[in-house]
Biopython code that builds the backbone (N, CA, C, O; Angstrom):
import numpy as np
from Bio.PDB.StructureBuilder import StructureBuilder

atoms = [
    (1, "MET", "N", (-8.502, 9.355, -7.802)),
    (1, "MET", "CA", (-9.717, 8.966, -7.109)),
    (1, "MET", "C", (-10.627, 10.183, -6.981)),
    (1, "MET", "O", (-10.194, 11.266, -6.587)),
    (2, "HIS", "N", (-11.860, 9.984, -7.314)),
    (2, "HIS", "CA", (-12.841, 11.067, -7.292)),
    (2, "HIS", "C", (-13.437, 11.191, -5.894)),
    (2, "HIS", "O", (-13.965, 10.222, -5.348)),
    (3, "LYS", "N", (-13.350, 12.374, -5.329)),
    (3, "LYS", "CA", (-13.974, 12.614, -4.028)),
    (3, "LYS", "C", (-15.401, 13.089, -4.276)),
    (3, "LYS", "O", (-15.629, 14.048, -5.014)),
    (4, "ARG", "N", (-16.352, 12.411, -3.655)),
    (4, "ARG", "CA", (-17.754, 12.748, -3.864)),
    (4, "ARG", "C", (-18.093, 14.081, -3.204)),
    (4, "ARG", "O", (-17.612, 14.398, -2.116)),
    (5, "THR", "N", (-18.933, 14.850, -3.889)),
    (5, "THR", "CA", (-19.379, 16.128, -3.341)),
    (5, "THR", "C", (-20.543, 15.891, -2.390)),
    (5, "THR", "O", (-21.139, 14.814, -2.370)),
    (6, "ASN", "N", (-20.855, 16.912, -1.604)),
    (6, "ASN", "CA", (-22.006, 16.835, -0.697)),
    (6, "ASN", "C", (-23.283, 16.538, -1.469)),
    (6, "ASN", "O", (-24.118, 15.753, -1.021)),
    (7, "ALA", "N", (-23.431, 17.161, -2.619)),
    (7, "ALA", "CA", (-24.632, 16.965, -3.427)),
    (7, "ALA", "C", (-24.753, 15.505, -3.875)),
    (7, "ALA", "O", (-25.846, 14.939, -3.864)),
    (8, "GLU", "N", (-23.641, 14.905, -4.264)),
    (8, "GLU", "CA", (-23.662, 13.503, -4.697)),
    (8, "GLU", "C", (-24.014, 12.570, -3.540)),
    (8, "GLU", "O", (-24.797, 11.634, -3.706)),
    (9, "ILE", "N", (-23.437, 12.827, -2.378)),
    (9, "ILE", "CA", (-23.697, 12.000, -1.201)),
    (9, "ILE", "C", (-25.175, 12.054, -0.833)),
    (9, "ILE", "O", (-25.798, 11.021, -0.587)),
    (10, "ILE", "N", (-25.735, 13.262, -0.797)),
    (10, "ILE", "CA", (-27.136, 13.429, -0.422)),
    (10, "ILE", "C", (-28.053, 12.846, -1.488)),
    (10, "ILE", "O", (-29.069, 12.232, -1.161)),
    (11, "ALA", "N", (-27.704, 13.033, -2.766)),
    (11, "ALA", "CA", (-28.535, 12.493, -3.848)),
    (11, "ALA", "C", (-28.608, 10.962, -3.773)),
    (11, "ALA", "O", (-29.669, 10.376, -3.987)),
    (12, "GLU", "N", (-27.476, 10.323, -3.468)),
    (12, "GLU", "CA", (-27.471, 8.860, -3.345)),
    (12, "GLU", "C", (-28.345, 8.417, -2.168)),
    (12, "GLU", "O", (-29.118, 7.467, -2.282)),
    (13, "ALA", "N", (-28.213, 9.115, -1.040)),
    (13, "ALA", "CA", (-29.012, 8.773, 0.137)),
    (13, "ALA", "C", (-30.502, 9.005, -0.136)),
    (13, "ALA", "O", (-31.343, 8.205, 0.275)),
    (14, "GLN", "N", (-30.825, 10.100, -0.829)),
    (14, "GLN", "CA", (-32.226, 10.390, -1.144)),
    (14, "GLN", "C", (-32.795, 9.338, -2.095)),
    (14, "GLN", "O", (-33.957, 8.951, -1.968)),
    (15, "GLN", "N", (-31.989, 8.879, -3.041)),
    (15, "GLN", "CA", (-32.458, 7.839, -3.961)),
    (15, "GLN", "C", (-32.742, 6.551, -3.199)),
    (15, "GLN", "O", (-33.722, 5.859, -3.477)),
    (16, "LYS", "N", (-31.884, 6.237, -2.243)),
    (16, "LYS", "CA", (-32.097, 5.043, -1.417)),
    (16, "LYS", "C", (-33.396, 5.169, -0.614)),
    (16, "LYS", "O", (-34.165, 4.212, -0.515)),
    (17, "LEU", "N", (-33.636, 6.356, -0.040)),
    (17, "LEU", "CA", (-34.865, 6.593, 0.722)),
    (17, "LEU", "C", (-36.094, 6.496, -0.195)),
    (17, "LEU", "O", (-37.124, 5.934, 0.177)),
    (18, "LYS", "N", (-35.956, 7.057, -1.396)),
    (18, "LYS", "CA", (-37.069, 7.033, -2.352)),
    (18, "LYS", "C", (-37.397, 5.593, -2.748)),
    (18, "LYS", "O", (-38.566, 5.221, -2.843)),
    (19, "ASP", "N", (-36.360, 4.785, -2.979)),
    (19, "ASP", "CA", (-36.562, 3.383, -3.337)),
    (19, "ASP", "C", (-37.257, 2.605, -2.217)),
    (19, "ASP", "O", (-37.991, 1.650, -2.471)),
    (20, "GLN", "N", (-37.012, 3.033, -0.973)),
    (20, "GLN", "CA", (-37.635, 2.386, 0.179)),
    (20, "GLN", "C", (-39.043, 2.931, 0.439)),
    (20, "GLN", "O", (-39.754, 2.427, 1.308)),
    (21, "GLY", "N", (-39.441, 3.955, -0.312)),
    (21, "GLY", "CA", (-40.768, 4.540, -0.162)),
    (21, "GLY", "C", (-40.845, 5.571, 0.954)),
    (21, "GLY", "O", (-41.933, 5.862, 1.452)),
    (22, "ASN", "N", (-39.718, 6.121, 1.348)),
    (22, "ASN", "CA", (-39.678, 7.132, 2.417)),
    (22, "ASN", "C", (-39.540, 8.531, 1.838)),
    (22, "ASN", "O", (-39.179, 8.706, 0.674)),
    (23, "ASP", "N", (-39.836, 9.530, 2.676)),
    (23, "ASP", "CA", (-39.673, 10.935, 2.305)),
    (23, "ASP", "C", (-38.191, 11.211, 2.087)),
    (23, "ASP", "O", (-37.365, 10.846, 2.923)),
    (24, "ILE", "N", (-37.841, 11.861, 0.956)),
    (24, "ILE", "CA", (-36.421, 12.091, 0.652)),
    (24, "ILE", "C", (-35.784, 13.164, 1.535)),
    (24, "ILE", "O", (-34.558, 13.272, 1.561)),
    (25, "TRP", "N", (-36.567, 13.952, 2.251)),
    (25, "TRP", "CA", (-36.020, 14.950, 3.167)),
    (25, "TRP", "C", (-36.276, 14.584, 4.630)),
    (25, "TRP", "O", (-36.329, 15.471, 5.483)),
    (26, "ASN", "N", (-36.434, 13.309, 4.931)),
    (26, "ASN", "CA", (-36.544, 12.843, 6.310)),
    (26, "ASN", "C", (-35.159, 13.018, 6.939)),
    (26, "ASN", "O", (-34.233, 12.258, 6.655)),
    (27, "LEU", "N", (-35.038, 14.041, 7.804)),
    (27, "LEU", "CA", (-33.735, 14.424, 8.321)),
    (27, "LEU", "C", (-33.066, 13.323, 9.136)),
    (27, "LEU", "O", (-31.853, 13.134, 9.042)),
    (28, "SER", "N", (-33.839, 12.600, 9.929)),
    (28, "SER", "CA", (-33.267, 11.520, 10.731)),
    (28, "SER", "C", (-32.695, 10.420, 9.844)),
    (28, "SER", "O", (-31.598, 9.918, 10.088)),
    (29, "ALA", "N", (-33.452, 10.054, 8.812)),
    (29, "ALA", "CA", (-32.996, 9.001, 7.904)),
    (29, "ALA", "C", (-31.784, 9.464, 7.096)),
    (29, "ALA", "O", (-30.844, 8.695, 6.894)),
    (30, "LEU", "N", (-31.801, 10.722, 6.632)),
    (30, "LEU", "CA", (-30.647, 11.252, 5.888)),
    (30, "LEU", "C", (-29.415, 11.308, 6.784)),
    (30, "LEU", "O", (-28.307, 11.017, 6.335)),
    (31, "HIS", "N", (-29.602, 11.675, 8.033)),
    (31, "HIS", "CA", (-28.490, 11.714, 8.983)),
    (31, "HIS", "C", (-27.866, 10.326, 9.121)),
    (31, "HIS", "O", (-26.642, 10.190, 9.108)),
    (32, "ARG", "N", (-28.701, 9.302, 9.254)),
    (32, "ARG", "CA", (-28.186, 7.934, 9.386)),
    (32, "ARG", "C", (-27.443, 7.491, 8.125)),
    (32, "ARG", "O", (-26.433, 6.793, 8.207)),
    (33, "GLU", "N", (-27.944, 7.898, 6.974)),
    (33, "GLU", "CA", (-27.335, 7.481, 5.702)),
    (33, "GLU", "C", (-26.042, 8.231, 5.373)),
    (33, "GLU", "O", (-25.089, 7.642, 4.865)),
    (34, "THR", "N", (-26.017, 9.536, 5.668)),
    (34, "THR", "CA", (-24.895, 10.372, 5.218)),
    (34, "THR", "C", (-23.897, 10.708, 6.309)),
    (34, "THR", "O", (-22.717, 10.917, 6.030)),
    (35, "GLY", "N", (-24.364, 10.763, 7.560)),
    (35, "GLY", "CA", (-23.488, 11.194, 8.642)),
    (35, "GLY", "C", (-23.512, 12.704, 8.848)),
    (35, "GLY", "O", (-22.921, 13.207, 9.804)),
    (36, "PHE", "N", (-24.199, 13.441, 7.948)),
    (36, "PHE", "CA", (-24.337, 14.879, 8.139)),
    (36, "PHE", "C", (-25.293, 15.134, 9.303)),
    (36, "PHE", "O", (-26.245, 14.383, 9.511)),
    (37, "SER", "N", (-25.026, 16.204, 10.060)),
    (37, "SER", "CA", (-25.927, 16.535, 11.162)),
    (37, "SER", "C", (-27.272, 17.002, 10.606)),
    (37, "SER", "O", (-27.367, 17.441, 9.460)),
    (38, "ARG", "N", (-28.298, 16.901, 11.431)),
    (38, "ARG", "CA", (-29.619, 17.351, 10.993)),
    (38, "ARG", "C", (-29.611, 18.861, 10.752)),
    (38, "ARG", "O", (-30.310, 19.348, 9.863)),
    (39, "TYR", "N", (-28.830, 19.601, 11.533)),
    (39, "TYR", "CA", (-28.704, 21.049, 11.332)),
    (39, "TYR", "C", (-28.157, 21.332, 9.923)),
    (39, "TYR", "O", (-28.681, 22.188, 9.211)),
    (40, "THR", "N", (-27.107, 20.609, 9.532)),
    (40, "THR", "CA", (-26.514, 20.790, 8.205)),
    (40, "THR", "C", (-27.497, 20.399, 7.119)),
    (40, "THR", "O", (-27.615, 21.087, 6.105)),
    (41, "LEU", "N", (-28.197, 19.305, 7.326)),
    (41, "LEU", "CA", (-29.187, 18.865, 6.340)),
    (41, "LEU", "C", (-30.314, 19.880, 6.176)),
    (41, "LEU", "O", (-30.808, 20.084, 5.067)),
    (42, "ARG", "N", (-30.727, 20.524, 7.283)),
    (42, "ARG", "CA", (-31.752, 21.580, 7.197)),
    (42, "ARG", "C", (-31.242, 22.741, 6.340)),
    (42, "ARG", "O", (-31.980, 23.278, 5.514)),
    (43, "LYS", "N", (-29.970, 23.127, 6.540)),
    (43, "LYS", "CA", (-29.387, 24.206, 5.738)),
    (43, "LYS", "C", (-29.402, 23.829, 4.259)),
    (43, "LYS", "O", (-29.757, 24.646, 3.410)),
    (44, "PHE", "N", (-29.015, 22.582, 3.952)),
    (44, "PHE", "CA", (-29.023, 22.128, 2.563)),
    (44, "PHE", "C", (-30.431, 22.159, 1.991)),
    (44, "PHE", "O", (-30.634, 22.577, 0.851)),
    (45, "ARG", "N", (-31.404, 21.716, 2.780)),
    (45, "ARG", "CA", (-32.795, 21.674, 2.318)),
    (45, "ARG", "C", (-33.327, 23.081, 2.066)),
    (45, "ARG", "O", (-33.984, 23.326, 1.055)),
    (46, "ASP", "N", (-33.043, 24.011, 2.988)),
    (46, "ASP", "CA", (-33.628, 25.346, 2.916)),
    (46, "ASP", "C", (-32.926, 26.276, 1.922)),
    (46, "ASP", "O", (-33.578, 27.116, 1.303)),
    (47, "SER", "N", (-31.632, 26.140, 1.765)),
    (47, "SER", "CA", (-30.925, 27.086, 0.898)),
    (47, "SER", "C", (-30.169, 26.414, -0.238)),
    (47, "SER", "O", (-29.409, 27.072, -0.950)),
    (48, "GLY", "N", (-30.364, 25.139, -0.412)),
    (48, "GLY", "CA", (-29.688, 24.441, -1.506)),
    (48, "GLY", "C", (-28.345, 23.890, -1.063)),
    (48, "GLY", "O", (-27.728, 24.386, -0.121)),
    (49, "ILE", "N", (-27.911, 22.862, -1.757)),
    (49, "ILE", "CA", (-26.655, 22.206, -1.414)),
    (49, "ILE", "C", (-25.544, 22.924, -2.149)),
    (49, "ILE", "O", (-25.512, 22.949, -3.380)),
    (50, "LYS", "N", (-24.632, 23.507, -1.388)),
    (50, "LYS", "CA", (-23.513, 24.245, -1.975)),
    (50, "LYS", "C", (-22.223, 23.686, -1.415)),
    (50, "LYS", "O", (-22.135, 23.365, -0.230)),
    (51, "ASP", "N", (-21.224, 23.572, -2.270)),
    (51, "ASP", "CA", (-19.909, 23.163, -1.798)),
    (51, "ASP", "C", (-19.194, 24.372, -1.207)),
    (51, "ASP", "O", (-19.620, 25.511, -1.396)),
    (52, "HIS", "N", (-18.127, 24.118, -0.506)),
    (52, "HIS", "CA", (-17.339, 25.164, 0.134)),
    (52, "HIS", "C", (-16.899, 26.189, -0.905)),
    (52, "HIS", "O", (-16.619, 25.827, -2.048)),
    (53, "GLY", "N", (-16.836, 27.436, -0.530)),
    (53, "GLY", "CA", (-16.506, 28.516, -1.452)),
    (53, "GLY", "C", (-15.134, 28.410, -2.080)),
    (53, "GLY", "O", (-14.924, 28.936, -3.172)),
    (54, "ASN", "N", (-14.187, 27.746, -1.427)),
    (54, "ASN", "CA", (-12.831, 27.626, -1.966)),
    (54, "ASN", "C", (-12.616, 26.325, -2.729)),
    (54, "ASN", "O", (-11.497, 26.040, -3.156)),
    (55, "LYS", "N", (-13.650, 25.545, -2.905)),
    (55, "LYS", "CA", (-13.513, 24.257, -3.585)),
    (55, "LYS", "C", (-13.014, 24.478, -5.004)),
    (55, "LYS", "O", (-13.557, 25.297, -5.746)),
    (56, "GLY", "N", (-11.984, 23.747, -5.369)),
    (56, "GLY", "CA", (-11.445, 23.810, -6.716)),
    (56, "GLY", "C", (-10.350, 24.839, -6.910)),
    (56, "GLY", "O", (-9.692, 24.842, -7.950)),
    (57, "LYS", "N", (-10.138, 25.711, -5.939)),
    (57, "LYS", "CA", (-9.087, 26.716, -6.071)),
    (57, "LYS", "C", (-7.737, 26.077, -5.759)),
    (57, "LYS", "O", (-7.637, 25.200, -4.901)),
    (58, "ARG", "N", (-6.731, 26.516, -6.447)),
    (58, "ARG", "CA", (-5.382, 26.019, -6.192)),
    (58, "ARG", "C", (-4.719, 26.891, -5.136)),
    (58, "ARG", "O", (-5.005, 28.080, -4.992)),
    (59, "GLN", "N", (-3.811, 26.238, -4.398)),
    (59, "GLN", "CA", (-3.092, 26.977, -3.383)),
    (59, "GLN", "C", (-2.168, 28.000, -4.038)),
    (59, "GLN", "O", (-1.542, 27.729, -5.062)),
    (60, "GLU", "N", (-2.098, 29.159, -3.436)),
    (60, "GLU", "CA", (-1.280, 30.238, -3.947)),
    (60, "GLU", "C", (0.205, 29.895, -3.820)),
    (60, "GLU", "O", (0.634, 29.332, -2.813)),
    (61, "LEU", "N", (0.981, 30.235, -4.843)),
    (61, "LEU", "CA", (2.426, 30.013, -4.782)),
    (61, "LEU", "C", (3.057, 31.067, -3.899)),
    (61, "LEU", "O", (2.658, 32.231, -3.920)),
    (62, "THR", "N", (4.053, 30.651, -3.116)),
    (62, "THR", "CA", (4.757, 31.567, -2.229)),
    (62, "THR", "C", (6.250, 31.499, -2.499)),
    (62, "THR", "O", (6.700, 30.721, -3.340)),
    (63, "ILE", "N", (7.014, 32.308, -1.791)),
    (63, "ILE", "CA", (8.476, 32.270, -1.898)),
    (63, "ILE", "C", (8.988, 30.891, -1.507)),
    (63, "ILE", "O", (9.957, 30.391, -2.077)),
    (64, "HIS", "N", (8.325, 30.281, -0.524)),
    (64, "HIS", "CA", (8.784, 28.998, 0.004)),
    (64, "HIS", "C", (8.552, 27.834, -0.951)),
    (64, "HIS", "O", (9.226, 26.808, -0.851)),
    (65, "THR", "N", (7.606, 27.983, -1.876)),
    (65, "THR", "CA", (7.207, 26.876, -2.734)),
    (65, "THR", "C", (8.389, 26.274, -3.485)),
    (65, "THR", "O", (8.515, 25.051, -3.556)),
    (66, "SER", "N", (9.245, 27.105, -4.039)),
    (66, "SER", "CA", (10.363, 26.592, -4.825)),
    (66, "SER", "C", (11.450, 25.964, -3.955)),
    (66, "SER", "O", (12.338, 25.293, -4.481)),
    (67, "PHE", "N", (11.402, 26.163, -2.648)),
    (67, "PHE", "CA", (12.413, 25.607, -1.757)),
    (67, "PHE", "C", (11.895, 24.434, -0.926)),
    (67, "PHE", "O", (12.629, 23.901, -0.093)),
    (68, "GLU", "N", (10.651, 24.027, -1.137)),
    (68, "GLU", "CA", (10.067, 22.946, -0.339)),
    (68, "GLU", "C", (10.822, 21.638, -0.490)),
    (68, "GLU", "O", (11.006, 20.911, 0.486)),
    (69, "SER", "N", (11.259, 21.333, -1.699)),
    (69, "SER", "CA", (11.964, 20.064, -1.906)),
    (69, "SER", "C", (13.277, 20.035, -1.136)),
    (69, "SER", "O", (13.660, 18.992, -0.606)),
    (70, "VAL", "N", (13.972, 21.172, -1.067)),
    (70, "VAL", "CA", (15.229, 21.247, -0.317)),
    (70, "VAL", "C", (14.959, 21.047, 1.172)),
    (70, "VAL", "O", (15.678, 20.308, 1.846)),
    (71, "ILE", "N", (13.925, 21.705, 1.679)),
    (71, "ILE", "CA", (13.577, 21.589, 3.103)),
    (71, "ILE", "C", (13.183, 20.146, 3.424)),
    (71, "ILE", "O", (13.651, 19.582, 4.413)),
    (72, "ASN", "N", (12.326, 19.549, 2.595)),
    (72, "ASN", "CA", (11.890, 18.168, 2.831)),
    (72, "ASN", "C", (13.055, 17.202, 2.767)),
    (72, "ASN", "O", (13.148, 16.291, 3.590)),
    (73, "ASP", "N", (13.953, 17.385, 1.793)),
    (73, "ASP", "CA", (15.114, 16.503, 1.655)),
    (73, "ASP", "C", (16.036, 16.619, 2.867)),
    (73, "ASP", "O", (16.529, 15.612, 3.377)),
    (74, "THR", "N", (16.265, 17.839, 3.322)),
    (74, "THR", "CA", (17.126, 18.062, 4.486)),
    (74, "THR", "C", (16.542, 17.397, 5.723)),
    (74, "THR", "O", (17.265, 16.757, 6.486)),
    (75, "MET", "N", (15.236, 17.545, 5.923)),
    (75, "MET", "CA", (14.597, 16.955, 7.093)),
    (75, "MET", "C", (14.532, 15.427, 6.985)),
    (75, "MET", "O", (14.613, 14.727, 7.994)),
    (76, "LYS", "N", (14.387, 14.914, 5.760)),
    (76, "LYS", "CA", (14.349, 13.465, 5.572)),
    (76, "LYS", "C", (15.679, 12.826, 5.987)),
    (76, "LYS", "O", (15.714, 11.680, 6.434)),
    (77, "HIS", "N", (16.767, 13.581, 5.832)),
    (77, "HIS", "CA", (18.090, 13.081, 6.211)),
    (77, "HIS", "C", (18.429, 13.374, 7.672)),
    (77, "HIS", "O", (19.583, 13.236, 8.079)),
    (78, "GLY", "N", (17.438, 13.775, 8.460)),
    (78, "GLY", "CA", (17.615, 13.895, 9.904)),
    (78, "GLY", "C", (17.984, 15.271, 10.419)),
    (78, "GLY", "O", (18.130, 15.443, 11.629)),
    (79, "ASN", "N", (18.140, 16.257, 9.549)),
    (79, "ASN", "CA", (18.491, 17.596, 10.002)),
    (79, "ASN", "C", (17.203, 18.394, 10.199)),
    (79, "ASN", "O", (16.590, 18.841, 9.229)),
    (80, "HIS", "N", (16.796, 18.571, 11.454)),
    (80, "HIS", "CA", (15.567, 19.303, 11.765)),
    (80, "HIS", "C", (15.865, 20.673, 12.383)),
    (80, "HIS", "O", (14.954, 21.355, 12.852)),
    (81, "ASN", "N", (17.128, 21.069, 12.383)),
    (81, "ASN", "CA", (17.530, 22.343, 12.975)),
    (81, "ASN", "C", (17.174, 23.479, 12.010)),
    (81, "ASN", "O", (17.693, 23.548, 10.895)),
    (82, "ALA", "N", (16.290, 24.356, 12.454)),
    (82, "ALA", "CA", (15.792, 25.432, 11.592)),
    (82, "ALA", "C", (16.905, 26.375, 11.141)),
    (82, "ALA", "O", (16.907, 26.827, 9.996)),
    (83, "ALA", "N", (17.843, 26.674, 12.024)),
    (83, "ALA", "CA", (18.938, 27.584, 11.671)),
    (83, "ALA", "C", (19.806, 26.974, 10.570)),
    (83, "ALA", "O", (20.210, 27.673, 9.640)),
    (84, "ASN", "N", (20.094, 25.681, 10.669)),
    (84, "ASN", "CA", (20.891, 25.023, 9.625)),
    (84, "ASN", "C", (20.154, 24.999, 8.292)),
    (84, "ASN", "O", (20.745, 25.249, 7.242)),
    (85, "ILE", "N", (18.874, 24.700, 8.341)),
    (85, "ILE", "CA", (18.081, 24.671, 7.112)),
    (85, "ILE", "C", (18.030, 26.063, 6.495)),
    (85, "ILE", "O", (18.141, 26.210, 5.278)),
    (86, "PHE", "N", (17.863, 27.081, 7.329)),
    (86, "PHE", "CA", (17.812, 28.462, 6.834)),
    (86, "PHE", "C", (19.126, 28.851, 6.149)),
    (86, "PHE", "O", (19.108, 29.467, 5.083)),
    (87, "ARG", "N", (20.262, 28.496, 6.754)),
    (87, "ARG", "CA", (21.564, 28.813, 6.135)),
    (87, "ARG", "C", (21.719, 28.108, 4.789)),
    (87, "ARG", "O", (22.240, 28.686, 3.835)),
    (88, "ARG", "N", (21.266, 26.859, 4.717)),
    (88, "ARG", "CA", (21.348, 26.112, 3.460)),
    (88, "ARG", "C", (20.488, 26.786, 2.387)),
    (88, "ARG", "O", (20.896, 26.887, 1.230)),
    (89, "LEU", "N", (19.292, 27.246, 2.782)),
    (89, "LEU", "CA", (18.418, 27.926, 1.822)),
    (89, "LEU", "C", (19.018, 29.246, 1.344)),
    (89, "LEU", "O", (18.896, 29.594, 0.170)),
    (90, "GLN", "N", (19.663, 29.977, 2.246)),
    (90, "GLN", "CA", (20.292, 31.244, 1.855)),
    (90, "GLN", "C", (21.376, 31.008, 0.807)),
    (90, "GLN", "O", (21.505, 31.788, -0.136)),
    (91, "LYS", "N", (22.166, 29.927, 0.967)),
    (91, "LYS", "CA", (23.206, 29.588, -0.011)),
    (91, "LYS", "C", (22.602, 29.286, -1.387)),
    (91, "LYS", "O", (23.242, 29.496, -2.417)),
    (92, "LEU", "N", (21.363, 28.791, -1.385)),
    (92, "LEU", "CA", (20.689, 28.458, -2.632)),
    (92, "LEU", "C", (19.888, 29.635, -3.212)),
    (92, "LEU", "O", (19.216, 29.495, -4.234)),
    (93, "GLY", "N", (19.971, 30.797, -2.541)),
    (93, "GLY", "CA", (19.331, 31.996, -3.091)),
    (93, "GLY", "C", (17.993, 32.351, -2.467)),
    (93, "GLY", "O", (17.247, 33.146, -3.039)),
    (94, "TYR", "N", (17.668, 31.788, -1.312)),
    (94, "TYR", "CA", (16.410, 32.110, -0.655)),
    (94, "TYR", "C", (16.386, 33.587, -0.287)),
    (94, "TYR", "O", (17.273, 34.046, 0.432)),
    (95, "PRO", "N", (15.389, 34.351, -0.762)),
    (95, "PRO", "CA", (15.370, 35.794, -0.527)),
    (95, "PRO", "C", (14.755, 36.210, 0.816)),
    (95, "PRO", "O", (14.831, 37.382, 1.184)),
    (96, "GLY", "N", (14.158, 35.287, 1.540)),
    (96, "GLY", "CA", (13.488, 35.617, 2.801)),
    (96, "GLY", "C", (14.471, 35.808, 3.930)),
    (96, "GLY", "O", (15.676, 35.607, 3.777)),
    (97, "GLY", "N", (13.932, 36.199, 5.065)),
    (97, "GLY", "CA", (14.758, 36.405, 6.244)),
    (97, "GLY", "C", (14.102, 35.826, 7.474)),
    (97, "GLY", "O", (13.043, 35.204, 7.394)),
    (98, "ILE", "N", (14.735, 36.032, 8.611)),
    (98, "ILE", "CA", (14.187, 35.590, 9.884)),
    (98, "ILE", "C", (13.332, 36.706, 10.441)),
    (98, "ILE", "O", (13.804, 37.836, 10.564)),
    (99, "PRO", "N", (12.070, 36.417, 10.786)),
    (99, "PRO", "CA", (11.190, 37.482, 11.295)),
    (99, "PRO", "C", (11.635, 37.987, 12.647)),
    (99, "PRO", "O", (11.004, 38.880, 13.211)),
]
sb = StructureBuilder()
sb.init_structure("model")
sb.init_model(0)
sb.init_chain("A")
sb.init_seg("    ")
for serial, (resi, resn, name, xyz) in enumerate(atoms, 1):
    if name == "N":
        sb.init_residue(resn, " ", resi, " ")
    sb.init_atom(name, np.array(xyz, "f"), 0.0, 1.0, " ", f" {name:<3s}", serial, name[0])
structure = sb.get_structure()
């Protein structure tokens, strides 16, 4: 499923306003159409519509990443005790420790 970007949401709302014969930067009307605050819409109007700086970046892999399935499986079977889970991970080669 494609998640719409801010630019797409605003462009659709502006097209709707244009079709109705209204100003495409009418902040009150854009707010009603998009749900964005008027403050946010002013920022978009004045400096351009930009997506979040981390958009599209993948999450960094950590030591825990390769052990997530073991942790999830253990918890799914009702064992939520952190010490028991930690001992099980150590047996499987987990290199981390207790802070």
